[in-house]
Each structure stands twice: as structure tokens, then as C-alpha cells.
Phi, psi and omega in degrees: 000136180296138177246142179264125184288163174297142174046059177288154169281120187257128177245118187256124174281088185299324181292323176296314177302315186301310182292322181292320177295319181299317182278340181280335185258153165294166182287080180287146176219163172272185185293341177273358182086008178282133181293142184223350190298314182295319177302312182300316181296315181295314181297323180296318180291320178297316180300317179300317179298316182294318180289329182288318190248343181049051184288152174266340182227129183214149165224134173251118190245131178239152170296143175273163174290155173094179185278162178239179179299334180291327176295327177288327178289322188210108187298334184272003180302121179058014186290342181278351182284136177292157177302154177298132179299143183302322183287343173273318179302322182295341183268351187292309183297312177296327177296317176302318179297322179291320179299313179297320180293336177287350182090018183257133173298131179244131182237132174223113187240123181289149174087349178224174177260166177304324178305319184290323177293318180294318179299319180295313181292324181297314182290323178297316181293321178298318180295332180275002175095009181273147162278136187242135175240118179257123180258113188197162172246011187268118182294336178304329184295343181300337178293343181271349187293136174218179174300341182250356180237115185241148176255146163243121179282120184286351175284318184225005178065022174289141180264125184243110166257189181305316181295317181294326176297315178300316180293324183282318187251351180081003178217155180284168181306325184289351177247009179297320180297316179298320179302310180291325179296322181283313186267347182078177180215102185296332182294329179254000183061038172276122194294316185069185180269124181306133177087356178257113178257193184302308184297318180293318179299318177299315181298316180296314183289321177291329183277320188230354180098197187289184184305312182301319178293321180299313184286342175274349184227041180302327181292341181271343184300321179298343179278349178286160192261003182281158180296130180091005183300325185297328183255000187289328181301314180294321180299316180293317180301319181290337185240029182300314180300318181294320180298315181287328173297315180298323178300314180297317181296325184277347184281124175281127179291143178234019181227032180291135178283119182239155179262018177215146178257166180299327181283352179261006181273051185285141173278123180263168174295140180295150176270091186299325181294316179292320176299320180299316180295316183289318179293329177293313182298316186265004169061045170273078195293321180296318181289325179302317180294323178294319179297317179298328179271000180069028185227020181296318171242072186296112182281359183278342182288142177285141176288134179294157174292161179301320181295316179294323179296316179301315183296319180295316182293327180295332185257356176270164173223169186302318184292337175284323178297329185264007185293000000 
């Protein structure tokens, strides 16, 4: 079972949090009719992370507006998604202000996705000797997992290390990109190879390895025992370009040029005055009282042990985080 190290460097997929909080809550508003539910949900989850782990280094990363390099590779990338609802869009800027007021570094980088920024920082931090905890609900992130980079799934708070990735997806982290390239990813409109689903992708990768190995050993595929193996070689050959395009789309960049390093992601003291102003406007009354009492992020509580943290997270669910 994956263990979370003491004082991990935490990378938060803010965009993942945002959508999950938006859909988890009813359409909450303040007395002026301004939407507040997604903000409340994201802040509550961030607060839980800070109180749970007491990290010294954190980054909260959001997607930037506009297209990314993936849109240039494939015009249909994510094209099936509806526009962001207006009541969600209206919460982004004040949410960013609240994150900063909490003392957390906030990153929004144009031309790439939050995943790419997180991937870059995660690998940089690992090389610098940090244990890394990525908080996300995005399965693409499983490709980043190593013995020193762990995921917490924000949907169910499951902790994913290398062993858990293998158990969940049937392939190790280093084959997650190949897995997505073969079967596609409907959430991002990554096409994949027509007719290849999860079970077939697992059988191919378990039998012969990644894409390069598969295309070098097309003659061996009919000897595999999964259903449809006899005709799979031809199917792959006909869709080789699509498979490799899907591979590129599914690959998280780990070389994004950033103007901040992992060691500069220091957690600062919260700006209580700014938090008070924002919580007053959006009528987060319970938190407002905590800020006034100087205990919204009460630093006096002892940080739980890694074992206790793991146990707690395994038994929590998203709705409990958002209560």
C-alpha cells in the first residue's frame, strides 16, 4: 500500500477541484445572487489538505484560457465539451484571490494544461529529493506516479502509488500513456484505435509491451489469447498514425518553462485581512468567524502521521470533504 511521506510537496490540480466542487454542490449564492458553491468546495478541500499534511511547499495549478499545443496537434481535442457555465466562470477570479490570500502559490500557464505544469514540477521536485503528492481526479496523471510521486484521487480520496496504478488500470505507470493511446479517452476526445477498449489494451500491453514494441511485433499479436487477437494486427497497422497521435495527446509534458522552481513554492502566512474581505463578500460566515478568531488555518494542531493520514483518506469521500 502506498504511503505518504512526511511533509510532501503538494501539487493541486485546481481545475479538477473546480469542476468537481461545482458538480458536487447545489447552486449556492450569496445574498447578492453571486455564485459561491464551487469556491466554497475548492477552498474546503484545500484547507483539508493543509490541515492534514502541514506542507511547507504547495502549488495550486489551474488551466489558462485559450488553446494549447494539443489543440494544434488535433483540432477536435476536447471539442465535444460544452462551454464553461457562466456561474462557474464567475467564480474563477475570486477563487484565485482566495487561494493567494491563503498564502499558496497559484500557477496559470498559457499554452499548456494544468497537467503539464504539475508534471514538470513533480519531476523537478523528485529530482531535488522531495516526496510529491499530486491531488487530482484525472486518470492521465497516473503516468507520473513513481515510488516518490503519489496521487490522491479527489473523487474518492484513494491513494495511488505504483502498485495501486497497476491494480486499477492493469498496467504500470510507465505504460499509462500507451494504454490511453490504444483505448482513447472520451473525456478529452483522444481518439485511440477504433475497436480497442480497456480489456484489449491491457491484453496487448501485458502481452507485448508499449506501442513501439507492439508495432515491431505485429506478427506476434495473433498468438495472444484475447478475443479479436487474430485481426488486431491489421487493425493496428491501419491506425498506426492515430495511435501515435493519441500517444502525443495523452503525454503530460514535463519540460514546461516556468518562472518558479519547486523549491520556491513556499507556503506563506495567510493574509487574514484579505480573507476577511473575501469571506465577508461571499458570506462564508463560519469561516469568517474562524478568520476573526485567527484559527481558520490553525497552526497549533499537530500534523497526523503519514499512516494516520492514509487511513483517514481511505475512509473519507468527496462529500465529507465538502461538508
